[in-house]
C-alpha positions, 0 to 999 in steps of 0.5 A: 824178341822185338815184340817184348820191347818197351814201346818207348824204346822203339824210336831210340833203337831205330836211331841206333840202327840207322847210325850203325847201318843196322848194328855193330859188326864187331869183326870189323873192330877198327870201324866199330871203334870209329862208329862208337866214337860217332855215337858218343859225340851224337849223344853228348850233343843231346844232353846238357853239360853237367856243371859242378864236377871236376875231371883230372887224368892221372897215370896209375902204375901199370902191371909188371912189365906193362905200360902205366894205366890212364885213369880219369878222376871225377869229383864234385867241385864243392866237396867235403874232405872225405868221400866214398869212391867208385872204380868204374870200368867202361864197356865195349865188348872187350874190344872198343870203348874208352873213358871219354865215352862215359864222361856224361854218365859219370858226371851225372853219377858223381853229382847224384851220389856225391862220390869220387869216381875213378874210370879206367882206360884199360887196354883193349882186345884183340891187341891185348887179350886177357889178362891184360885188361883185367890186370890194368883194372887191378892196377887202377884199384891198387892205385886208388887205394894207395892214393886214397888219402890224397884223393880224399877217398874213404878206403872203407867205402870203395866200390867197383862197377861197370857196364857190359864188358866193364861189368864182366871185368868188375866181376873178375876183379872182385874175384881177383881182389878176394883171392890176392887179399891185398885190397878190400872192396865194399860193393860191386855194381854189375850193369848188364855184365858180360859173364859167360863165355859159353853164351856164344850159340849162333842165332836161330829160331829158338835163340833169336838175336837181341837188339844192339848186341848180337850173338855174332858180336858176343862170339867175336868179343869173347874170342878177342878177349880170351885169345882162343875160341870161347866155351872150351876147357881151361877158361879162367874164372877171372875172365868169365866169372860164371866159370868160378866154382867158389863165390863165397867172400865176394862183396855185396852185389847189384846186377841190373839187366834188360829183359831183351838183353843177351846177358839176361840169363847169365845175369840171373844165373850169376845172381842166384849163385851169389845168393847161394854162396851167401853174398848179399845180392840184388837183381833188377830185370828191366821189362822190355829193355835192350842192351845199353838202354840207359845210354841210347834211350836215357830219357825214357821212363825205364832208363830213368827208373834204372838210373834212379835205382842205381843211384839210390843203391850206391848212396845206400851202400856209401852212406848207410 
């Protein structure tokens, strides 16, 4: 697997491995949560602060008999009265992560795309398995629609998106929104999404481990989220979107994934199925890129190309 790595990504990958002691061990999730916070702090220290973006935390009404959901709103300081909106869902294998971890990324996105972003601080597994995290995201989406006028968001130009587990939650959210028929979504942005609970085979000579996100971590993340062993019968398509048998009526979709990412095959498969279902879909596979390459190696050529393409796609969706 490493022989296919983009040479420019080798040093950032080694730095990640040094910080994490060889990589995340997700089964020790309390420690992993602390490690992620350390990595986020280190990355923030390397990147200049983004000016011209205001941040505000609000409380969205939570799902039935559940706590309210913290949402973080990003918007340009100097803005017109109405802008498109993006509901953003952070990654973390369903087990770690929070809105703070995506602050810099979302400030940059707001500046580049000229939109409002609402980031969801959903409950985490294993303490809160499916459907709690997804229902938090749905509650945040409904809140965004309800408060769109106050936020200066055009309800006809609202997209959803996220990375890794956040991409998995976004894909489940698109299915849920379609089936409940209460809100409309203009687009879904799925960045190396976690879609397939059956992709949990142990590493072997024919199934090598992948950089940053290992097969063991994937198994633990899915088990924590589902509350049972993954890969069996009865898993909801709202939890693992690749399980869905009907993909018609979903919003236009972008899927971006690295060539050395564990989620490569499921991303390709989902894109193919969306296309067969008549959903306008764009798939980008980034050569030699590992999971979260744009976070851990944001200044490299391949990461800058991804960020530019992501921003261009969102501007095309929002303004054309």
